[in-house]
Each structure stands twice: as structure tokens, then as C-alpha cells.
C-alpha positions, -999 to +999 in steps of 0.1 A: -451-661+882-456-621+887-422-614+876-424-636+845-457-619+832-439-583+843-412-589+820-433-605+790-456-571+794-424-550+792-410-569+760-444-568+746-444-529+748-411-525+735-421-547+709-451-520+699-429-493+701-404-506+677-434-515+655-445-481+657-413-465+645-411-440+619-387-436+586-390-397+587-375-402+627-342-406+608-319-370+612-300-385+576-313-372+546-302-365+510-295-333+501-294-320+469-287-288+448-263-269+423-228-263+424-215-235+403-179-223+393-171-190+376-160-195+337-126-180+340-122-214+366-117-235+335-089-209+322-058-228+335-022-228+325-002-255+314+034-262+312+044-275+279+082-281+258+083-263+227+097-275+195+134-269+212+125-289+242+122-258+264+098-258+287+072-231+284+038-222+298+008-224+274-026-209+286-058-229+279-092-208+272-121-220+289-127-254+288-151-279+308-124-308+306-097-279+328-124-285+355-112-308+381-127-326+410-150-306+432-158-321+468-186-310+488-199-315+523-221-300+551-202-290+583-215-272+614-201-238+606-176-220+584-146-204+600-131-172+578-105-167+605-088-198+603-066-199+566-062-173+542-095-190+521-129-197+534-126-235+555-151-251+579-147-243+614-122-271+628-135-297+659-119-303+691-076-303+683-068-336+696-030-334+683-010-314+657-023-334+632-061-336+638-075-307+624-109-326+619-137-305+608-159-331+611-184-333+583-218-345+586-217-356+548-205-353+515-201-361+482-182-352+448-190-337+413-167-356+393-136-375+412-102-390+395-106-415+379-084-445+363-083-440+325-069-474+317-034-464+311-003-455+336+004-423+323-032-415+329-031-420+371-047-390+388-052-375+355-086-383+344-118-365+364-153-380+356-178-368+342-158-342+324-147-365+290-176-376+267-159-401+245-123-417+238-113-392+215-124-364+235-095-375+259-073-382+228-076-345+216-073-327+249-041-343+262-022-346+229-035-313+211-042-294+246-015-308+271+012-317+244+011-347+264+000-377+241-013-407+258+015-437+255+007-470+256+022-502+276+051-500+249+054-466+251+039-458+222+013-431+210-023-440+214-040-420+180-073-440+179-101-446+202-103-487+193-069-490+207-078-471+236-113-493+239-098-526+235-065-519+260-097-509+286-116-537+283-086-567+283-071-554+316-103-546+333-126-574+318-154-552+305-179-556+284-196-520+276-188-483+281-215-480+300-187-500+326-164-473+324-168-442+346-147-418+330-168-418+302-205-400+292-222-375+302-203-343+312-215-329+347-210-293+341-233-270+320-222-239+299-246-208+317-231-179+301-211-165+332-203-199+351-204-237+347-235-253+368-240-289+378-263-310+397-250-323+430-267-345+458-252-352+486-266-388+499-274-398+537-263-367+550-270-355+591-293-330+592-290-301+612-307-268+612-285-241+602-257-265+591-238-252+560-229-270+523-193-258+513-167-274+488-134-268+461-125-276+428-086-291+431-076-274+401-049-292+383-013-278+388+010-264+361+023-301+350-016-310+352-015-330+389-044-330+412-033-321+450-065-348+457-054-375+444-026-402+453-015-430+428+010-445+453-010-459+480-048-451+466-070-474+438-065-509+431-034-528+420-030-538+388-015-572+376-013-571+340+016-591+331+044-567+329+017-541+341+020-538+379+008-506+398-016-490+417-041-472+398-047-438+416-080-426+437-088-395+459-066-393+491-084-402+524-097-373+545-102-349+517-135-334+537-122-341+573-092-322+565-093-303+536-064-279+546-040-308+539-050-306+498-066-272+490-033-252+474-027-222+451-047-216+425-080-236+438-114-224+441-134-227+469-167-215+483-168-178+496-200-177+511-216-211+519-253-216+518-271-222+554-295-250+553-331-242+570-341-276+562-332-308+542-355-297+512-340-267+506-323-267+473-289-256+480-265-238+455-230-233+463-207-209+439-171-215+442-168-178+437-134-174+459-096-181+441-071-188+463-041-176+448 
């Protein structure tokens, strides 16, 4: 009888402790701040075909549509001695293929988004285009690469673009398409600036916020996007392919994806409190 009574008291004690637990004791928070990218980061060079069909380089003026996806993470520290660019310190090396930096949390400011046509897989970043016409103009006139539909014909108007998106993805409104809408970055004169929130990140005093922008290559490809193994499988009559999506491990092993031309955080801001409003400047140009 004594044993049963003692056990009952212990259970009651544990229950009281559980009821007294407060949510503010959690170590995970939504960290907020801003990302800044130099204006020159949006000045890119792409390869196009001239009137004779020869390949030539074209320099594009600063345009928010030229900005690739931005990847942000919270890390214990940054180690400048590891690579030719600032990089988070690496955790225990368990094998040759596991240079893991063990981020506390992460987010993106724009990500690779499937824009309805096979020709646009891994070509469109969310938060960069306001409308269908914006995309059509950019690819036809800036990149000299008009968008082609499922029949190999050029898509020339927003109505056709919208109809195809709705048809293959069973949608009813533009609001359901993540690659259209408000642009993330605002022109601040010498740099582009965007709001950023790293949701539900572990917080440790002294941690840093670090990240990079995946700049498009001259052939307008992004190293952080994979259209062979990631995304969802589209099966619509004779249209059968993987739509493409961001690679796995972008914040765990960023060195696998950072390439020449990318813009990287040179000075990663240190967090003293989860209420700090960080400002990450992607001012290091890896070239």
C-alpha cells in the first residue's frame, strides 16, 4: 500500500511539473532581419546566339530578375581558412564526403520554382517576377531564349502561359503560383535589400547568420537546382518529366554548390539575442 501511495505522489508531482512548463523556455525562435546584395551582383553575363548562329556573350544591366536564389543559415561560427571564400566552420569529419557544417536553422530569399514549362525547369527563381509578361519579356529579350510550349512553339502571351499553368497543375488562380507576385528585393541605391525570416531556428548566443546567392551561369543555370532527381513528377499526356527543385544539403554542405560568380556573406553578423535584427551583406564575390 505504501508503494502504491508513493508512486501516486510521484506521478502527481511529474504532472504538476509538466503543467508548469512555459513555452518561452524553448530554445527555438523565429529570427528576423534583412539581406543586402550589392547592385553589381545583378549585372550578369549570359551566352546568346548572334544573327549568324554563333555563340557570343551579352552583358545585362543590373536587374532584380538577374538575382538568383539566396540561401541563409544560422551556424556556430565562420572559418575563413577552409576555402577561398568565407564558409561556416565544419563539424566532425566522419568521412571524405561529410564536410557537414550542422546549421541551427535556415531559409531562402527566393528559391528555384517550376514555372509550368519544361524549358523553364531550374530557370525561374521565386520572388523575382511580378507577372507572366515579366517572365516572357525577360527570357525572350534579355536572355534571347524565348519560352517554348509543349509543341516547340514560342509562348508569346500571358493568356497562353496562364492557361497551361492552370491545366497541368489544376489551379484556379495566380495566387497559387509561387513564382509570380511581389518581388523580394527592393532597390536601395547601392544595393538590393530584402526581408528575411529564419523560422524555428535553434538559438545559441554568439551564433552567426551566413549565406550566399547562387548566381546564374553564362548558360543561365543554377548550381543549387537539380532537374533530374528533385521536384515532382509531371505526368500529363505526353509531358512526362521531373519538374526540378533545390538540391538537398544546400546549408549542410554549401561547398558542394558554391561556384565562381556567386556572392557570399563576407562578415556574418553575430547574434547576441533571438530578438536581434540581423543584416547579412552578401558582399564577397567569389571569382
